[in-house]
C-alpha positions in Angstrom: 121.3 142.1 90.6 118.1 142.6 88.6 117.9 145.6 86.2 114.2 145.8 85.5 114.5 149.2 83.9 116.2 152.6 84.2 114.9 156.1 83.8 116.2 159.6 83.1 115.8 162.1 85.8 117.9 164.9 84.5 118.5 166.5 81.2 121.9 164.8 80.9 120.1 161.5 81.6 117.6 162.2 78.9 120.4 162.6 76.4 121.9 159.3 77.7 118.5 157.5 77.0 118.4 158.7 73.4 122.0 158.1 72.6 122.2 154.7 74.2 120.1 153.4 71.4 122.9 154.2 69.1 126.0 153.3 71.2 128.9 152.7 68.8 131.2 149.7 68.9 134.8 149.3 68.0 134.0 149.2 64.2 132.0 152.4 64.2 134.7 154.5 62.5 136.7 152.0 60.5 135.1 148.8 59.4 136.7 145.7 60.8 137.4 144.5 57.3 140.1 147.2 57.2 142.7 145.9 59.5 145.1 148.4 61.3 148.7 148.1 60.2 147.6 147.4 56.6 150.5 149.3 55.1 149.1 148.8 51.6 146.1 151.0 52.5 148.2 153.3 54.6 146.3 152.6 57.8 148.2 152.1 61.0 147.6 151.9 64.7 149.6 152.8 67.8 148.8 153.2 71.5 149.7 155.7 74.2 150.0 154.9 77.9 147.8 156.6 80.5 148.5 158.0 84.0 145.4 157.3 86.1 144.1 158.3 89.6 140.8 158.3 91.5 139.3 161.4 93.0 136.1 162.3 94.8 133.3 164.4 93.3 130.2 165.1 95.4 128.4 167.3 92.9 125.7 164.8 91.8 122.6 166.6 90.5 119.7 165.0 92.3 116.8 167.4 92.1 115.6 169.1 88.9 112.2 168.4 87.4 112.0 168.1 83.7 108.5 167.9 82.2 107.8 164.6 80.5 110.3 162.6 82.6 109.5 160.7 85.7 111.2 161.5 89.0 113.1 158.7 90.8 114.9 158.8 94.1 116.8 156.3 96.2 116.4 155.8 100.0 118.2 153.5 102.4 121.6 152.4 103.5 123.8 150.0 101.6 127.2 148.5 102.3 129.6 147.6 99.5 132.7 145.6 100.4 134.9 147.7 98.1 133.1 151.1 98.0 132.0 151.4 101.6 128.6 152.6 102.8 126.1 154.8 101.0 123.1 156.5 102.8 120.3 158.0 100.8 117.3 160.2 101.9 114.5 161.7 99.9 113.2 165.2 100.4 110.1 166.4 98.7 107.1 168.7 99.0 103.4 167.9 98.6 100.3 169.9 97.8 96.6 169.0 98.7 94.0 167.5 96.5 91.5 169.9 98.1 93.2 173.0 99.6 90.7 173.4 102.4 90.2 172.2 106.0 86.5 172.0 105.5 86.8 168.6 103.9 87.3 167.2 107.5 84.3 169.0 109.0 82.1 166.6 111.0 84.4 163.7 110.3 86.8 161.5 112.3 90.3 160.9 110.9 91.2 157.3 111.2 94.8 157.0 110.1 97.4 158.3 107.7 100.3 156.8 105.8 103.2 158.2 103.8 103.4 156.6 100.4 106.6 156.1 98.3 105.7 154.2 95.1 108.3 151.5 94.3 110.0 152.1 91.0 110.6 148.5 90.1 114.4 148.8 90.5 116.6 147.9 93.5 120.3 148.4 93.4 122.4 145.7 94.9 121.5 142.1 95.9 118.0 141.5 94.9 118.2 137.8 95.5 118.2 138.1 99.3 114.7 137.5 100.4 115.5 138.7 103.9 117.0 142.1 102.9 115.4 144.9 104.9 115.6 148.7 105.2 114.4 150.6 108.3 113.0 154.1 107.5 111.6 157.0 109.4 109.6 160.0 108.2 110.0 163.6 109.3 108.8 167.1 108.4 111.3 169.4 106.8 112.2 172.5 108.8 112.7 174.7 105.7 111.2 175.0 102.3 112.4 173.7 98.9 111.7 175.6 95.7 109.9 174.1 92.7 111.8 173.8 89.4 115.1 174.4 91.1 118.3 172.5 90.8 119.5 170.7 93.9 122.7 168.6 94.5 123.1 165.4 96.4 125.3 167.1 99.0 122.6 169.6 100.0 121.7 169.9 103.7 118.2 171.0 104.6 116.8 171.3 108.1 114.9 168.3 109.4 112.6 168.4 112.4 114.1 165.3 114.0 112.8 166.2 117.5 109.2 165.4 116.5 109.2 162.4 114.2 106.3 162.0 111.8 106.6 158.2 112.1 108.2 155.6 114.2 111.1 153.6 112.7 109.5 151.3 110.0 111.2 148.2 108.7 110.3 146.9 105.2 111.4 143.8 103.4 113.1 145.1 100.3 112.6 141.9 98.4 108.8 142.2 98.8 108.6 145.9 97.8 107.5 144.7 94.3 104.4 143.1 95.9 101.1 145.0 95.7 100.0 146.8 98.8 96.8 145.7 100.4 94.6 148.3 102.2 91.1 147.3 103.5 91.3 144.1 101.4 92.0 146.0 98.2 95.3 145.7 96.3 97.2 148.8 95.2 100.4 149.4 93.2 103.7 148.4 95.0 104.8 151.0 97.4 106.6 151.7 100.7 103.7 152.6 103.0 104.8 154.1 106.4 102.1 154.5 109.1 102.2 158.1 110.4 101.8 159.6 113.9 98.4 161.3 113.6 98.9 164.1 116.3 102.2 165.0 114.7 100.8 165.0 111.2 97.8 167.1 112.2 100.0 169.6 114.0 101.2 170.7 110.5 98.4 169.5 108.2 95.5 171.4 109.9 97.1 174.8 109.9 98.5 174.3 106.4 95.0 173.6 105.1 93.6 176.6 107.0 96.2 178.8 105.4 95.4 177.4 101.9 91.7 177.9 102.5 92.3 181.5 103.6 94.3 182.4 100.5 92.3 180.9 97.5 94.4 182.9 95.0 97.6 181.1 96.0 96.6 178.1 98.1 99.5 175.8 97.3 102.1 178.3 98.2 100.4 179.0 101.5 100.1 175.3 102.2 103.8 174.8 101.7 104.6 177.8 103.9 103.3 175.7 106.8 103.9 172.1 105.7 107.3 172.7 104.2 108.1 169.2 103.0 108.7 165.6 103.9 111.8 163.6 104.5 112.2 159.8 104.4 115.6 158.6 105.6 117.2 155.7 107.3 116.3 155.5 111.0 119.1 156.2 113.5 120.9 153.1 114.4 119.6 151.0 111.5 122.1 148.6 109.9 123.1 148.9 106.3 121.6 146.4 103.8 122.9 145.0 100.5 119.7 146.1 98.7 118.9 149.7 98.1 115.5 150.5 96.5 114.5 153.4 94.2 111.1 155.0 94.4 109.0 157.1 92.0 107.8 160.5 93.2 105.4 161.4 90.4 102.4 159.4 89.3 98.6 159.7 88.7 96.9 158.0 91.6 97.4 158.0 95.4 99.4 154.8 95.3 101.5 155.7 92.3 102.4 159.2 93.5 104.5 160.0 96.6 102.7 161.8 99.4 100.4 161.4 102.3 97.1 159.5 102.3 94.7 160.4 105.1 91.8 158.0 105.8 88.6 159.4 107.5 84.9 158.8 107.8 81.9 161.1 108.3 80.7 161.1 111.9 77.9 158.6 112.4 78.5 157.0 109.1 79.1 153.2 108.7 80.3 153.6 105.1 83.9 152.8 104.0 86.6 155.2 105.0 87.1 158.2 102.6 90.6 159.4 101.5 92.3 162.7 101.1 95.7 162.8 99.2 98.6 165.3 99.7 100.8 164.6 96.8 104.0 165.4 94.9 103.6 167.4 91.7 106.8 168.2 89.8 105.6 171.6 88.5 104.7 172.8 92.0 107.0 170.9 94.4 110.7 170.9 95.0 112.6 167.7 95.7 116.1 166.2 95.9 117.9 163.0 96.8 120.5 163.5 99.5 123.3 161.0 99.2 126.3 160.6 101.6 129.2 158.2 101.4 131.5 156.7 104.0 134.8 155.3 102.7 137.1 155.4 105.8 137.5 151.6 106.2 136.7 150.6 102.6 139.4 149.6 100.0 138.3 152.5 97.8 139.8 154.9 100.4 143.3 153.7 99.5 142.7 154.8 95.9 141.2 158.2 96.9 144.3 158.9 99.1 146.9 157.3 96.9 150.1 159.3 96.3 151.5 156.9 93.6 152.6 158.5 90.4 150.3 156.1 88.4 147.7 153.9 90.1 147.2 150.3 89.0 143.5 150.3 90.1 140.9 153.1 89.7 137.4 153.2 90.9 134.2 155.0 89.8 130.6 155.3 91.0 127.6 157.1 89.6 127.8 160.6 91.1 128.3 161.5 93.8 131.4 159.4 94.4 134.8 158.4 93.0 135.6 159.6 89.6 138.6 159.0 87.3 141.5 161.3 86.4 143.4 160.4 83.3 146.5 162.0 81.8 147.7 160.9 78.3 151.2 162.2 77.5 153.1 161.9 74.3 150.6 163.2 71.8 153.2 165.0 69.8 154.9 161.7 69.2 152.0 160.5 67.1 153.0 160.2 63.4 151.7 162.7 60.9 148.5 161.7 59.2 144.8 161.7 59.6 143.4 160.5 62.9 140.6 158.1 61.9 139.9 156.8 65.4 141.2 157.4 69.0 139.7 155.3 71.7 140.4 155.4 75.4 139.9 151.9 76.8 139.4 151.4 80.6 139.0 147.7 81.4 136.7 146.2 84.0 138.5 143.9 86.3 136.5 140.6 86.5 137.3 139.9 90.1 135.5 143.1 91.1 132.5 142.6 88.9 129.9 141.6 91.5 126.2 142.0 92.5 126.5 145.8 92.5 126.9 146.1 88.7 129.0 148.3 86.5 127.9 151.8 85.4 126.1 152.0 82.1 128.2 154.9 80.8 131.0 157.3 81.8 131.5 160.8 80.4 134.8 162.6 79.7 135.7 166.2 80.1 139.0 167.9 79.4 141.0 169.8 82.1 142.8 172.9 80.9 146.5 173.3 81.5 146.3 177.0 80.9 147.3 177.0 77.3 145.2 174.1 76.1 142.4 174.2 75.1 143.2 177.7 73.8 141.4 180.5 75.6 140.7 178.5 78.7 141.8 178.9 82.3 144.2 176.5 84.0 142.4 173.9 86.1 139.0 174.6 84.4 137.0 171.6 83.2 135.5 171.8 79.7 133.6 169.7 77.2 135.8 167.5 74.9 135.7 168.5 71.3 133.9 165.2 70.4 130.9 166.3 72.5 130.0 169.3 70.3 127.5 170.5 69.3 125.9 170.2 72.7 122.5 170.7 71.3 122.7 167.4 69.4 122.8 163.8 70.7 124.7 162.6 67.6 128.2 163.3 69.1 127.4 160.8 71.9 127.4 158.0 69.3 131.1 158.7 68.7 131.9 159.3 72.4 130.2 156.1 73.4 131.5 155.7 77.0 129.6 152.5 77.4 130.8 149.1 78.6 131.7 147.1 75.5 133.2 143.7 74.8 136.5 144.1 73.0 139.3 141.8 72.0 142.9 142.2 73.3 145.6 139.8 72.3 142.9 137.2 71.4 141.1 137.6 74.7 137.7 139.0 75.4 137.7 142.0 77.8 135.0 144.3 79.0 136.0 147.9 78.8 134.5 151.3 78.8 135.5 152.7 75.3 135.5 156.5 74.8 136.0 157.9 71.3 138.1 161.0 71.2 139.3 161.5 67.6 138.4 165.1 67.4 139.9 165.9 70.8 143.2 164.2 69.7 143.1 166.1 66.4 142.6 169.4 68.4 145.6 168.5 70.6 147.8 168.0 67.6 146.5 171.2 65.9 147.4 173.2 69.0 150.7 171.5 69.4 149.6 170.1 72.8 151.5 167.1 74.1 149.5 166.0 77.1 145.7 165.5 77.4 144.2 165.7 80.8 140.7 164.2 81.3 138.2 163.8 84.0 135.7 160.9 83.8 132.4 160.8 85.7 129.5 158.5 86.0 125.9 159.3 85.1 123.4 161.1 87.4 120.1 159.3 86.3 120.0 156.8 89.3 121.9 158.9 91.8 124.6 156.9 93.6 123.8 153.5 92.0 126.4 151.3 90.2 130.1 151.3 90.4 133.2 149.8 88.7 136.8 148.9 89.6 139.0 149.3 86.5 142.6 148.7 85.6 144.7 151.8 85.7 147.6 153.0 83.7 150.0 151.0 85.9 148.2 147.7 86.1 150.6 144.8 85.9 148.5 142.8 83.4 148.8 144.3 79.9 145.5 142.6 79.0 143.6 145.1 81.2 146.0 148.1 81.4 144.4 151.5 80.6 145.5 152.8 77.1 144.6 155.1 74.3 144.4 153.3 70.9 144.9 155.6 67.9 144.2 154.5 64.3 145.5 156.9 61.7 146.1 156.9 57.9 148.9 158.3 55.8 149.4 158.8 52.1 152.0 156.2 50.9 
């Protein structure tokens, strides 16, 4: 899998971008020169076992424009041998370059195409030169709202009875190639030819409405042409490569939208262009993502009734997340907690072309008395995340995949620093810490990991909490 680059889409993702430059390693609290169990210095270490399960969370945020950050969206169908099938569709609105139908007076419209600029990133197997996706474009049957938060599970009406395009198959491997139109090369993009009569059935009255209301032309335009949908064509087979696209840009081939080609009647000059484009300040959008796990191995983890699972799975939201219970906190010796690290190890036999998440995030689940003043079952920020207005706490939380040493062996594990949360537990005389762990929401649906749970038979990988503490001798 090629990771060309990754971008923040949401505020949370923006924090990830900043903090990832400062991701801490195992020696970030206590230098490696100070060895645990050095009784002369009064520094010791112990570990607590974990009870782990996998659960499903469909609340991935996939539509929220943040000025200054580019908008990325995935589209296609991908089949993962462990995590099943994922389908992604992109929904977005457009506004006109010129909000008037007069631009087409005394002209002939030649053709039109829907443009989705390629982001430069494909999730999955990017070595397969024959990987394809088959897309189809439609009009939305209801509006979106600009500057509004949307989730990946949202359902919006799609006018499937009158498709805006025929099914269109694209070679995913070659999406990074430039697009040639009339012997001129443009930036890499998915370019879907559109059905002109269907397009004009919405575009013409939308432009007429905009022209008739010059004080608010864009709103009037969107009242008629409510939005566009690009999704997998019915009956298309899943691929092993799932591309991401960029909605916002500066030119017709770097911005998502519709390009209409036309010429003046009687003219022999080159075809002119009108652009109907996505603008984050004026247009709503979201990335709908659905999963199918029924016949996939991950389903056994999602439906497990074991007291403590040996395997756990996680995907970038929406998808499987991890539930961790750490009992026995009151058994920790008295002293200062210097370091407390939850370690969740990546199982090498499951590390394949789909790639592990870049980071996972913890939250604490209330038992009704802890954290104090919270409601049972509520999910709250861990103490180590505060203050929320700063990215500095993320350096301690880490949550990234790090290489660690266990029993002289190199292991890749997500390491999550929780010293303040453990200290809070001890201060409130709480014996059991309940955590929920989620993936990021920057590239919605991409990346996954199969990890060793609290009941994994190999102690090299088994989930555990490592606590380093000091006492006065």
